[in-house]
MOPAC internal coordinates of N, CA, C and O (Angstrom, degrees):
PM7 1SCF
backbone

  N    0.0000 0     0.00 0     0.00 0    0    0    0
  C    1.4597 1     0.00 0     0.00 0    1    0    0
  C    1.5881 1   105.17 1     0.00 0    2    1    0
  O    1.2310 1   121.83 1   -33.77 1    3    2    1
  N    1.2951 1   114.11 1   146.23 1    3    2    1
  C    1.4363 1   118.93 1   178.34 1    5    3    2
  C    1.4961 1   108.73 1  -141.70 1    6    5    3
  O    1.2310 1   120.05 1   -40.70 1    7    6    5
  N    1.3554 1   117.51 1   139.30 1    7    6    5
  C    1.4462 1   120.32 1   175.82 1    9    7    6
  C    1.5537 1   108.15 1  -117.79 1   10    9    7
  O    1.2310 1   121.52 1   -59.88 1   11   10    9
  N    1.3337 1   114.70 1   120.12 1   11   10    9
  C    1.4702 1   120.65 1   174.69 1   13   11   10
  C    1.5364 1   109.23 1  -101.82 1   14   13   11
  O    1.2310 1   120.59 1   -42.19 1   15   14   13
  N    1.2912 1   116.49 1   137.81 1   15   14   13
  C    1.4677 1   120.52 1   179.77 1   17   15   14
  C    1.5101 1   108.98 1  -133.27 1   18   17   15
  O    1.2310 1   121.48 1   -51.38 1   19   18   17
  N    1.3186 1   114.77 1   128.62 1   19   18   17
  C    1.5015 1   120.80 1   178.31 1   21   19   18
  C    1.4801 1   107.62 1  -117.55 1   22   21   19
  O    1.2310 1   120.23 1   -78.98 1   23   22   21
  N    1.3956 1   117.16 1   101.02 1   23   22   21
  C    1.4512 1   120.22 1  -178.82 1   25   23   22
  C    1.5071 1   113.49 1   -65.26 1   26   25   23
  O    1.2310 1   119.72 1   153.10 1   27   26   25
  N    1.3684 1   118.14 1   -26.90 1   27   26   25
  C    1.4612 1   119.45 1   178.74 1   29   27   26
  C    1.5242 1   112.60 1   -60.55 1   30   29   27
  O    1.2310 1   121.32 1   137.27 1   31   30   29
  N    1.3503 1   115.07 1   -42.73 1   31   30   29
  C    1.4459 1   118.97 1  -178.62 1   33   31   30
  C    1.5289 1   112.12 1  -104.81 1   34   33   31
  O    1.2310 1   119.86 1  -178.56 1   35   34   33
  N    1.3295 1   117.87 1     1.44 1   35   34   33
  C    1.4958 1   125.43 1   179.32 1   37   35   34
  C    1.5195 1   113.14 1    52.56 1   38   37   35
  O    1.2310 1   123.29 1  -130.58 1   39   38   37
  N    1.3317 1   111.31 1    49.42 1   39   38   37
  C    1.4925 1   120.61 1  -178.68 1   41   39   38
  C    1.5222 1   109.51 1  -123.33 1   42   41   39
  O    1.2310 1   119.58 1   -44.73 1   43   42   41
  N    1.3297 1   118.41 1   135.27 1   43   42   41
  C    1.4457 1   122.67 1   173.49 1   45   43   42
  C    1.5092 1   108.15 1  -120.23 1   46   45   43
  O    1.2310 1   120.70 1   -35.08 1   47   46   45
  N    1.3810 1   116.28 1   144.92 1   47   46   45
  C    1.4423 1   120.55 1   177.51 1   49   47   46
  C    1.5148 1   109.41 1  -129.95 1   50   49   47
  O    1.2310 1   120.02 1   -59.62 1   51   50   49
  N    1.2965 1   117.57 1   120.38 1   51   50   49
  C    1.4296 1   123.70 1  -179.86 1   53   51   50
  C    1.5585 1   106.52 1   -96.90 1   54   53   51
  O    1.2310 1   120.37 1   -74.46 1   55   54   53
  N    1.2928 1   116.91 1   105.54 1   55   54   53
  C    1.5068 1   122.03 1  -178.59 1   57   55   54
  C    1.4889 1   108.13 1   -93.81 1   58   57   55
  O    1.2310 1   120.92 1   -64.17 1   59   58   57
  N    1.3425 1   115.84 1   115.83 1   59   58   57
  C    1.4507 1   121.37 1  -175.79 1   61   59   58
  C    1.5576 1   112.31 1   -88.48 1   62   61   59
  O    1.2310 1   119.56 1   146.45 1   63   62   61
  N    1.3289 1   118.45 1   -33.55 1   63   62   61
  C    1.4360 1   123.21 1  -178.22 1   65   63   62
  C    1.4825 1   111.36 1  -147.34 1   66   65   63
  O    1.2310 1   120.07 1   -14.08 1   67   66   65
  N    1.3178 1   117.48 1   165.92 1   67   66   65
  C    1.4456 1   122.75 1   174.83 1   69   67   66
  C    1.5291 1   110.48 1   -69.81 1   70   69   67
  O    1.2310 1   121.72 1   -36.70 1   71   70   69
  N    1.3311 1   114.31 1   143.30 1   71   70   69
  C    1.4228 1   119.76 1  -178.43 1   73   71   70
  C    1.5424 1   110.17 1   -75.63 1   74   73   71
  O    1.2310 1   120.40 1   -59.56 1   75   74   73
  N    1.3369 1   116.85 1   120.44 1   75   74   73
  C    1.4584 1   119.36 1  -178.79 1   77   75   74
  C    1.5206 1   111.53 1  -113.04 1   78   77   75
  O    1.2310 1   120.08 1   169.24 1   79   78   77
  N    1.3412 1   117.46 1   -10.76 1   79   78   77
  C    1.4609 1   123.73 1  -177.34 1   81   79   78
  C    1.4963 1   110.15 1  -159.78 1   82   81   79
  O    1.2310 1   121.45 1    -3.58 1   83   82   81
  N    1.2803 1   114.84 1   176.42 1   83   82   81
  C    1.4872 1   118.02 1   173.89 1   85   83   82
  C    1.5317 1   110.27 1   -62.43 1   86   85   83
  O    1.2310 1   121.09 1   -32.25 1   87   86   85
  N    1.3094 1   115.52 1   147.75 1   87   86   85
  C    1.4841 1   117.78 1   179.06 1   89   87   86
  C    1.5225 1   108.35 1  -117.79 1   90   89   87
  O    1.2310 1   121.58 1   -23.27 1   91   90   89
  N    1.3160 1   114.59 1   156.73 1   91   90   89
  C    1.4556 1   122.79 1   175.38 1   93   91   90
  C    1.5296 1   107.00 1  -102.10 1   94   93   91
  O    1.2310 1   118.67 1   -48.31 1   95   94   93
  N    1.2969 1   120.14 1   131.69 1   95   94   93
  C    1.3942 1   123.54 1   178.54 1   97   95   94
  C    1.5227 1   110.22 1   -97.30 1   98   97   95
  O    1.2310 1   120.56 1   -55.68 1   99   98   97
  N    1.3357 1   116.53 1   124.32 1   99   98   97
  C    1.4593 1   122.65 1   179.95 1  101   99   98
  C    1.5241 1   106.48 1  -109.18 1  102  101   99
  O    1.2310 1   121.34 1   -56.09 1  103  102  101
  N    1.3026 1   115.03 1   123.91 1  103  102  101
  C    1.4789 1   120.93 1   179.41 1  105  103  102
  C    1.4719 1   108.56 1   -85.13 1  106  105  103
  O    1.2310 1   120.29 1   -65.61 1  107  106  105
  N    1.3055 1   117.05 1   114.39 1  107  106  105
  C    1.4803 1   123.03 1   179.40 1  109  107  106
  C    1.5016 1   111.31 1   -84.66 1  110  109  107
  O    1.2310 1   120.72 1   137.97 1  111  110  109
  N    1.3342 1   116.24 1   -42.03 1  111  110  109
  C    1.4495 1   121.98 1   179.95 1  113  111  110
  C    1.5303 1   105.96 1  -156.37 1  114  113  111
  O    1.2310 1   120.34 1     4.49 1  115  114  113
  N    1.3834 1   116.96 1  -175.51 1  115  114  113
  C    1.4509 1   120.80 1   179.18 1  117  115  114
  C    1.5406 1   110.60 1   -64.37 1  118  117  115
  O    1.2310 1   119.76 1   161.90 1  119  118  117
  N    1.2909 1   118.07 1   -18.10 1  119  118  117
  C    1.4961 1   121.62 1  -173.19 1  121  119  118
  C    1.5411 1   114.09 1  -121.50 1  122  121  119
  O    1.2310 1   119.04 1  -178.41 1  123  122  121
  N    1.3356 1   119.43 1     1.59 1  123  122  121
  C    1.4223 1   121.96 1  -177.13 1  125  123  122
  C    1.5850 1   110.94 1  -135.47 1  126  125  123
  O    1.2310 1   120.92 1   -55.72 1  127  126  125
  N    1.3096 1   115.85 1   124.28 1  127  126  125
  C    1.4815 1   120.92 1   172.23 1  129  127  126
  C    1.5238 1   106.80 1  -123.72 1  130  129  127
  O    1.2310 1   121.25 1   -34.55 1  131  130  129
  N    1.3843 1   115.22 1   145.45 1  131  130  129
  C    1.4328 1   119.82 1   176.11 1  133  131  130
  C    1.5099 1   105.86 1  -122.74 1  134  133  131
  O    1.2310 1   121.28 1   -47.98 1  135  134  133
  N    1.3769 1   115.16 1   132.02 1  135  134  133
  C    1.4875 1   122.59 1   175.38 1  137  135  134
  C    1.5029 1   106.92 1   -96.72 1  138  137  135
  O    1.2310 1   121.30 1   -50.67 1  139  138  137
  N    1.3548 1   115.12 1   129.33 1  139  138  137
  C    1.4524 1   120.48 1  -177.69 1  141  139  138
  C    1.5616 1   109.10 1  -125.69 1  142  141  139
  O    1.2310 1   120.62 1   -41.09 1  143  142  141
  N    1.3391 1   116.42 1   138.91 1  143  142  141
  C    1.4273 1   121.35 1   178.97 1  145  143  142
  C    1.5248 1   110.26 1   -78.27 1  146  145  143
  O    1.2310 1   119.57 1   -16.84 1  147  146  145
  N    1.3576 1   118.43 1   163.16 1  147  146  145
  C    1.4406 1   119.61 1  -179.24 1  149  147  146
  C    1.5335 1   116.03 1   -56.44 1  150  149  147
  O    1.2310 1   120.26 1   154.36 1  151  150  149
  N    1.3630 1   117.11 1   -25.64 1  151  150  149
  C    1.4086 1   120.16 1   178.52 1  153  151  150
  C    1.5527 1   113.81 1   -88.51 1  154  153  151
  O    1.2310 1   120.28 1  -172.79 1  155  154  153
  N    1.3039 1   117.07 1     7.21 1  155  154  153
  C    1.4440 1   123.73 1   173.57 1  157  155  154
  C    1.5094 1   116.46 1    89.17 1  158  157  155
  O    1.2310 1   120.66 1  -167.94 1  159  158  157
  N    1.3950 1   116.33 1    12.06 1  159  158  157
  C    1.4807 1   119.15 1  -179.20 1  161  159  158
  C    1.5268 1   106.72 1   -92.65 1  162  161  159
  O    1.2310 1   122.19 1   -33.77 1  163  162  161
  N    1.3170 1   113.42 1   146.23 1  163  162  161
  C    1.4888 1   117.59 1   178.18 1  165  163  162
  C    1.5604 1   108.30 1   -75.18 1  166  165  163
  O    1.2310 1   122.37 1   -51.07 1  167  166  165
  N    1.3169 1   113.06 1   128.93 1  167  166  165
  C    1.5009 1   121.95 1   175.51 1  169  167  166
  C    1.4824 1   107.75 1   -89.84 1  170  169  167
  O    1.2310 1   119.91 1   132.17 1  171  170  169
  N    1.3456 1   117.77 1   -47.83 1  171  170  169
  C    1.4563 1   120.06 1  -175.28 1  173  171  170
  C    1.4927 1   112.36 1  -168.31 1  174  173  171
  O    1.2310 1   120.96 1   -13.11 1  175  174  173
  N    1.3301 1   115.76 1   166.89 1  175  174  173
  C    1.4706 1   124.04 1  -179.93 1  177  175  174
  C    1.5354 1   107.28 1  -128.64 1  178  177  175
  O    1.2310 1   121.57 1   -53.58 1  179  178  177
  N    1.3181 1   114.61 1   126.42 1  179  178  177
  C    1.4778 1   121.38 1   178.86 1  181  179  178
  C    1.5321 1   108.95 1  -103.58 1  182  181  179
  O    1.2310 1   120.79 1   -53.99 1  183  182  181
  N    1.3308 1   116.10 1   126.01 1  183  182  181
  C    1.4534 1   121.36 1   177.54 1  185  183  182
  C    1.5138 1   109.70 1  -110.19 1  186  185  183
  O    1.2310 1   120.39 1   -68.61 1  187  186  185
  N    1.2863 1   116.85 1   111.39 1  187  186  185
  C    1.4560 1   122.85 1   172.74 1  189  187  186
  C    1.5338 1   107.13 1   -85.79 1  190  189  187
  O    1.2310 1   120.23 1   -31.36 1  191  190  189
  N    1.2913 1   117.16 1   148.64 1  191  190  189
  C    1.4561 1   122.04 1  -173.39 1  193  191  190
  C    1.5471 1   108.37 1    60.15 1  194  193  191
  O    1.2310 1   120.68 1  -131.35 1  195  194  193
  N    1.3405 1   116.31 1    48.65 1  195  194  193
  C    1.4438 1   122.25 1  -170.06 1  197  195  194
  C    1.4962 1   113.67 1   -63.69 1  198  197  195
  O    1.2310 1   119.29 1   147.55 1  199  198  197
  N    1.3458 1   118.97 1   -32.45 1  199  198  197
  C    1.4422 1   119.56 1   177.58 1  201  199  198
  C    1.5193 1   113.10 1   -53.17 1  202  201  199
  O    1.2310 1   121.64 1   133.24 1  203  202  201
  N    1.3557 1   114.47 1   -46.76 1  203  202  201
  C    1.4158 1   119.89 1  -179.80 1  205  203  202
  C    1.5357 1   113.06 1   -74.56 1  206  205  203
  O    1.2310 1   120.24 1   139.32 1  207  206  205
  N    1.3362 1   117.14 1   -40.68 1  207  206  205
  C    1.3912 1   122.71 1  -178.92 1  209  207  206
  C    1.5094 1   112.51 1   -61.11 1  210  209  207
  O    1.2310 1   120.32 1   137.64 1  211  210  209
  N    1.3631 1   116.99 1   -42.36 1  211  210  209
  C    1.4699 1   122.71 1  -178.46 1  213  211  210
  C    1.4852 1   113.21 1  -106.55 1  214  213  211
  O    1.2310 1   119.81 1  -177.65 1  215  214  213
  N    1.2894 1   117.96 1     2.35 1  215  214  213
  C    1.4613 1   124.63 1   179.81 1  217  215  214
  C    1.5568 1   114.33 1    54.87 1  218  217  215
  O    1.2310 1   122.27 1  -141.46 1  219  218  217
  N    1.3431 1   113.26 1    38.54 1  219  218  217
  C    1.4684 1   120.33 1   177.86 1  221  219  218
  C    1.5493 1   113.33 1   -59.30 1  222  221  219
  O    1.2310 1   122.77 1   141.28 1  223  222  221
  N    1.3261 1   112.30 1   -38.72 1  223  222  221
  C    1.5196 1   118.76 1  -177.36 1  225  223  222
  C    1.5466 1   110.00 1   -65.35 1  226  225  223
  O    1.2310 1   119.97 1   145.37 1  227  226  225
  N    1.3197 1   117.66 1   -34.63 1  227  226  225
  C    1.5051 1   120.37 1  -177.51 1  229  227  226
  C    1.4960 1   111.85 1   -81.75 1  230  229  227
  O    1.2310 1   120.99 1   130.75 1  231  230  229
  N    1.3301 1   115.72 1   -49.25 1  231  230  229
  C    1.4874 1   117.41 1  -170.62 1  233  231  230
  C    1.5167 1   113.83 1   -94.51 1  234  233  231
  O    1.2310 1   119.27 1   146.61 1  235  234  233
  N    1.3307 1   118.99 1   -33.39 1  235  234  233
  C    1.4414 1   124.39 1  -174.66 1  237  235  234
  C    1.5215 1   111.72 1    59.72 1  238  237  235
  O    1.2310 1   120.47 1  -154.20 1  239  238  237
  N    1.3184 1   116.71 1    25.80 1  239  238  237
  C    1.4801 1   118.70 1   179.36 1  241  239  238
  C    1.4816 1   110.42 1  -143.18 1  242  241  239
  O    1.2310 1   121.86 1   -22.69 1  243  242  241
  N    1.3550 1   114.04 1   157.31 1  243  242  241
  C    1.4350 1   122.45 1   170.72 1  245  243  242
  C    1.5310 1   108.24 1  -126.60 1  246  245  243
  O    1.2310 1   118.36 1   -53.84 1  247  246  245
  N    1.2930 1   120.73 1   126.16 1  247  246  245
  C    1.4641 1   125.22 1  -175.96 1  249  247  246
  C    1.5293 1   106.52 1  -120.36 1  250  249  247
  O    1.2310 1   119.72 1   -51.82 1  251  250  249
  N    1.3158 1   118.13 1   128.18 1  251  250  249
  C    1.4509 1   123.26 1   176.09 1  253  251  250
  C    1.5591 1   105.73 1  -117.54 1  254  253  251
  O    1.2310 1   121.26 1   -52.85 1  255  254  253
  N    1.2979 1   115.19 1   127.15 1  255  254  253
  C    1.4749 1   121.75 1  -178.06 1  257  255  254
  C    1.5052 1   110.57 1  -120.64 1  258  257  255
  O    1.2310 1   119.41 1   -52.28 1  259  258  257
  N    1.2880 1   118.73 1   127.72 1  259  258  257
  C    1.4651 1   122.49 1   172.42 1  261  259  258
  C    1.5215 1   104.45 1   -84.61 1  262  261  259
  O    1.2310 1   120.32 1   -69.20 1  263  262  261
  N    1.3524 1   116.99 1   110.80 1  263  262  261
  C    1.4261 1   123.29 1  -176.15 1  265  263  262
  C    1.5528 1   112.81 1   -66.78 1  266  265  263
  O    1.2310 1   118.65 1   159.77 1  267  266  265
  N    1.2869 1   120.19 1   -20.23 1  267  266  265
  C    1.4557 1   124.44 1   177.75 1  269  267  266
  C    1.4873 1   113.44 1   -79.16 1  270  269  267
  O    1.2310 1   121.47 1   129.35 1  271  270  269
  N    1.3359 1   114.80 1   -50.65 1  271  270  269
  C    1.4473 1   124.79 1  -175.78 1  273  271  270
  C    1.5151 1   114.82 1   -90.50 1  274  273  271
  O    1.2310 1   121.49 1   153.17 1  275  274  273
  N    1.3195 1   114.75 1   -26.83 1  275  274  273
  C    1.4470 1   119.31 1  -176.87 1  277  275  274
  C    1.5742 1   112.04 1    86.53 1  278  277  275
  O    1.2310 1   121.68 1   178.64 1  279  278  277
  N    1.3482 1   114.39 1    -1.36 1  279  278  277
  C    1.4881 1   116.02 1  -179.27 1  281  279  278
  C    1.4836 1   110.42 1   -67.40 1  282  281  279
  O    1.2310 1   120.61 1   -35.17 1  283  282  281
  N    1.3036 1   116.43 1   144.83 1  283  282  281
  C    1.4658 1   120.92 1  -175.59 1  285  283  282
  C    1.5590 1   108.36 1  -132.65 1  286  285  283
  O    1.2310 1   121.44 1   -38.27 1  287  286  285
  N    1.3200 1   114.86 1   141.73 1  287  286  285
  C    1.4779 1   123.43 1   176.12 1  289  287  286
  C    1.5258 1   105.35 1  -124.33 1  290  289  287
  O    1.2310 1   119.29 1   -47.46 1  291  290  289
  N    1.3234 1   118.96 1   132.54 1  291  290  289
  C    1.4156 1   125.18 1   178.68 1  293  291  290
  C    1.4793 1   113.09 1  -120.54 1  294  293  291
  O    1.2310 1   120.22 1   -41.42 1  295  294  293
  N    1.3394 1   117.19 1   138.58 1  295  294  293
  C    1.4248 1   120.52 1   174.69 1  297  295  294
  C    1.5346 1   107.62 1  -131.59 1  298  297  295
  O    1.2310 1   121.04 1   -51.23 1  299  298  297
  N    1.3227 1   115.62 1   128.77 1  299  298  297
  C    1.4627 1   120.42 1   178.49 1  301  299  298
  C    1.5095 1   110.57 1  -104.52 1  302  301  299
  O    1.2310 1   120.65 1   -52.87 1  303  302  301
  N    1.3285 1   116.37 1   127.13 1  303  302  301
  C    1.4287 1   122.42 1  -174.25 1  305  303  302
  C    1.4822 1   111.40 1   -95.35 1  306  305  303
  O    1.2310 1   120.10 1   180.00 1  307  306  305

């Protein structure tokens, strides 16, 4: 998984898998789009207005926690 963030345009993209084919974009709301592969798997999630969606402006951090092992990775932006 990879998260790309562009502060200039305030967009974040959560890429779940490598692109193997064309994807279909489904608009969930004015600020969320989901890209799906032809076999129905999620390729990625686009967050418009990412600062508010992911609260980057408030926390300046991204924390990923493995719920099974309890391992945690932190990134400060």
